[in-house]
N, C-alpha and C positions, 0 to 999 in steps of 0.2 A: 852474276851480278844485273844490277837495275840503275837506270838514272841516276839516281840519287847515291851513288857512290858506296852503300853499305850493299851485304848481301840479302836474299829474301827473309833467310828466318831472322835475321837483324832487325829487319824493317817490321814483319808479325812480329818478333817479341814485343817489342816497344810499343806497337800499334795495341796489341791485348794489354800492355801495363796500362798504357793512358786510357785505354775502354777502360777497365776497372776502376780507374780513378772517379770518371765520370758517369759509371753510377750509381757512386754518392753523393754527386752533383752534377746533373745534367744544365742545370741553365748557367753555363758559365758563357762570358765576354769572348772573344775573336782573338781578343788579347790574352786573355787567360788562358784560352787553350793554345795558344801559342805558346805561352810561357810554360804552362804544363808538359807539353810536348818537348820544347828544348829540355828542361828538368832529364826527362825519363830520358832521352837522346843520348846527353851529354855523359848519363852514366853510364852508355856501352863503352866499353875498351878500345872499342877499334875506331870511336870517332877523335881519335888521339893521332891517326894517322890521314885524316880527310884534310881536304885542303879549307879555307872559308869557304870555297863559293861550293863545294860538295856538301858543307855542313848546312848552307842554307839552302840548298837543292835537298837533303834530306827532310829538313823540318817542315819546305814547302810542301813535298810531297806527303807528308803525314798529316799537316793540317788540312790537304785537300783532302784525303781519304775521309775525313770526317764533316768537312763543311763544302768539299766541291765533288770531284768526279774522277778524282785519287788522280792516276796517271794522265788521265784527258785532258785535265785544267788546263796547263800551256797551251796545248793546243785550242781550248776551248777563248782561252785570253788572247788569241792572237786573230786580229779583226778581218786578215787575208787570205785566211784558212775556210774555204768555201765545203769543204767533205771531208771526214773523217773514218776510215772504214777499220773494222778491226777484224783480225782471223784468227780467232784463237785468243789466249790470254799474252801468248808473246811476240805478234806482227801486228802491228798497227801502221797504215797508210795514212796518207791526211794527200788532199789538194789544196794548191795553195797558189792563186797567180795563173788557175789554167795549169798546173804542171803538178803529175801525180809522183809521190815521194813516200821513201820510207821512214818512221820516226825512228828515233833512238830508246822511246820508249817503250814500257810494256809493264802488263799485270804481273803481281807474285806469282799468282795461281790462277788457275779455274777457274776456282772456289771464289775465290776475290771478284773477279769478272763476272762470277755470276749472281753475288750478291749486289754488286753495283745496276746490271741490267736489273732487278726484279726491285730495285728501291726507285730507278727511272719510272717503271711502268707501273710499278703501287703509287706513286704520286697521279696518274691520270686515270687512278681504277679500274687497269689494263691487269690481264692473267697472261704471264708465259709459262708454261712446264710441258714434260715433256709428252702428253696427253694435246697439248695443245703449242707447239713449238716456233711458231709463228705470229708477230703481234707488229703494230706499228703505234708508236707511241709520241711524245714531245716533249723539250724539254720545259724549264721553265721561261727562257727566253723564246721560242716558239720554235727553236731548229728540230726536224722532224727526224724522227725515231724509228727502224726500221730490225727486227731482232729474228735471226732465226735458232734455235737450238738444237744439239742433239738429242735424239739420233738421226736428226732428218741434215743437219750442220754434220760435215763427216770430220770437221777437222776442229771442232769444240764451238764456243758459240759464235755468232756471225753477227756483227752489229754493225750498221751504217746509220750515220748523222751528216743528216742536210742541212748547212747552217744558212740562214737567211741573214743580211744586216740589218743592224740593232732601227736604222732607217731604212724603210722602204726606196727601193727606188722608182721615181718619179718618169714620165714620159721624157721629158728633158733632160733626165741624168743619162737614160737610153740613148737619146739621139748624139749628146756628149760621149756616148762611149761606142757609137758609129754601128748600134744595134740595130737603127729603123731613121730611115731619112726624115726631115722636116715635113715632106710635103706629104707621106703616108700617114706618119703622128695625127696631121692637123684635122684628117679626111678621117681618124680612128675615132677623135676626140669628136666629130659633129655623130658620127655614128653611134658612140655610146651614149652621148645625148640626146640622141634622139629615136635612143630604144629601142637599134638593131639587134638582135641575138648573133652574138658573135661567141664563136667556137675555135679556142685558141689548140694546135696540135704540134707535135714538136716529137724528138726523142729523146731518153731520158739524161738529166741534164743540161735540156736545151735551155730552159729558164723559163717556162709556160707559167710555174706560178707565180715569177718575178712579173711577167709581163704581165698576167692578169690583176696584180694588184695594181699594175700602173694605169692599167685601163679603167678599173673600178675606182682609182680616184678622180675619175673624170665625172660619175653619178654626181646627179644632185642631190644638195644634204639636206633637202625634204623629202625625200620618199623612204620608205620603209625596204631594207637589204634585209635578206634572208641567207645567210650562207650554210653549205651542207658539204663538209670533209669527214673523209677518215679521219685523219686526226687535223685538228684545227692547227691554222698555221696563217691562215689570210691576215695580213691587217691595213684595214679598210678605216684609214683615222677622216672625222669631219662628219660621220655619219650619225647622229645621234641616235636613231630608228634601225639599231643593227641587232640582229637576232642572229648568231651563232650556233649552229648545230653539230655535234658530234655523234659518230656513227659509237655503236658499243658492245664491245666481243660477248657471249657467249660466259654465262659463269663456270663454275667448274662440274656441276651437272647439266653444259649443254643448253640449259636455257636464258633466257633473258636476253638474247643479241636481237637489237637494233640497226638495221642495217639500210645502204643510200635509198632503197625504196623505201621504205618505210617512212624517212626523213624527209623526200621529198613529198609522199604524200599528206605527209602533215605538215609541210609546208602549205601549203596549197588552203588551209583552213585558220592561216596568218596571218590573210589580208596583204600578202606582199606586193610590194611595184615591180621589184624583180628577184630575182633566185639566182642564187652563182652556187654550183654545183662545183668544188675542187676539183676533182678529177673523176671521169664517168672511165668507169674499169668492165661492165656487166650490163646485167637484166636490167638496172637502175636508167638505159640509154633509154626505154622506152617510154618512162615516167618522166624525163627530163623534157622528152619531146611533147611530148603530151599537154605537157604543162605551158610550154612553150607555144604550144596549137589552141589554146585557151587562156589566151589573153594575158599573159603572162610574160610581157614583151621586154625585152633589155636584158635579159636572162646573159649569162655570160658561165662557161666552162672550158675545161681542157680533156683532154686524150693524148694516146702515145699514139704515134704514128709516123713514116715516114716521109711521104707527101698530104697534100692537100687532098688529093684524091684517093691515096688510102684511107685516111681518115674517115671518109665519106663509109667507104666498102667498112672497115671497122664498126662505124656505127650501124651501118644495117646488118652483120654480121651479131652486136651484142643483142640489140631488138630482136632478131631471131629466136636468137636462143633465148630468150622471155617467156618469147609469145609463140601463138599457132598464125600468125597474121603471113597472108600472100607477100614474097617480095615487093609485087607491083606497090600493095597496099603501103609497104615499108620505105620504100623511095617516097612515094606520094608526101609522105609525113616529114621525112627530112628535106625532101624543098621547100614546103610550106612552114615549117620550124626553122630553120637556122638561114639565115640571110647573109653570114659573113664568114667565112676561115681564114686564120692567120698563123703560117707553118712559119717556125723557126728552126733552125738547124745549130748544132754546135759545131765548129770547126778545129781544126790539125791544134790549133795555136791558143785552142783554150777559150776563143771569144763567140761567144753568141749573138744570132743575127735573126733581124724575119729574112725571109726566102720568097715569100710569096701571101700576099693578099688576094685572096679573090670571092668572088659574089656569089650567093647560089642562084644559078639565072633559071630555076625552075626543069621542067625535065624534058629532055629528049630525044627521040627514041626508047621509051621506055628509062632513062639512067638520068641522073639527077647530073646536071648541065653547070659546069663552072664558069664563069666570067672570069678571068684575071684583073685586077685593076694593077698591081704592083709586084714585078718580077724579079729577083736578083740576076743581072745579067754583066758581061765582062765589057769592063771599058778598055775600049780598042788603045792596043799602046803603052795599054799600063800596068796590065797584071793584076789590074784590083778589078774586084767587084762590087758594083753598085747596083742599088735599089731602084728603079724606074718605074714610072707608068708605063704600064702595059695596056689600060683601057679606063673608059669610065663608066660611073655608077646605073646599071638600066634600072634600079628600081630607088625613085627617089620621091616614092609618095611620101614615107616617115620623114626623110628631110625634109620635106617642103611643111608639112603640118608641121613639123619643129619649127619650122621659121618663121609660119605663119602666126603661132602661139607669143613667139617673141617678140616682134611685131608689136600685137596686139596688147600683150605686156607694157611696153615701152611707150605704146599711144598715148 
């Protein structure tokens, strides 16, 4: 049985009859399609035994299989659902308000789920098959989609959909949600506008992309911004001179791949004021650091790590994996390129918060030195953790330069 109240074969039978009718007239309106579905569905003998709610659910399910994302549509229509996880055709889980739950929904068959996957990746000119079973894509609303197919996935196709709000959260929203304190947000605003290079670290689902979006909203609107992502998901309003670049997978012949490294190098020839790399995962870290070290200040990026210190170690490993540079040279590059690291964490209650903001303070004894500016500390007697100032910014050169420019502009 499926959620619509009809057996799998009954739903499939109705869908095929509707599809054969559409073959004669594909340009039908939504209202005409719904009427066609109702006509075919109500011809099913078992429909008389269904309640009105089950009939409505069956019509919606069939309609969404043609004009939406089939069984997933009810979850996608819920603005509080932030993540959807599909494990094979018959197990769907979702995260809502920070809580992981199992849905009462399912696909009729693995073939139906595979058809949907091909439709999703095809819309963004991606390819996924047994030869290339892993792919990143996106939905029309900007939601990020990650697909893993058999034989790599042993339990059937695995699909993970990360959803983002229709209106990107700004820093004021994050302050209200308790993700960051007002003092820290005010400092970050100054740092973004003064073109400090800022790197956001955190674990999976800690809110890195959301925070990156919020920081990018403070970029002056007269600048030229180039974003580079595996699957485009950043939403930066108000920037007219915005160029969005997205990686491309290889074709069926194994050719035509365009990775992050190629896009970062290409962006340097586009006269960017700032470069935003959605997420650094590998050898492209070297190209990003070199861009930051060659006059492209104010750049932003994110990466996976458990702490700010771990993020530096990961970046070091990424750079070493794509070059033969000595460790000492890599660390000098890191210390010179990066100005600020913001670390986020996700807590057991589902909340996501800034736990550390640190300044890159140069090298000390051959290692990159961190100067903590804000740290999450326990508030005595309350059992709560609060983000508190723990130090002062040492490198104020850019900040003073920005303030002097503003004073000249208003003089």
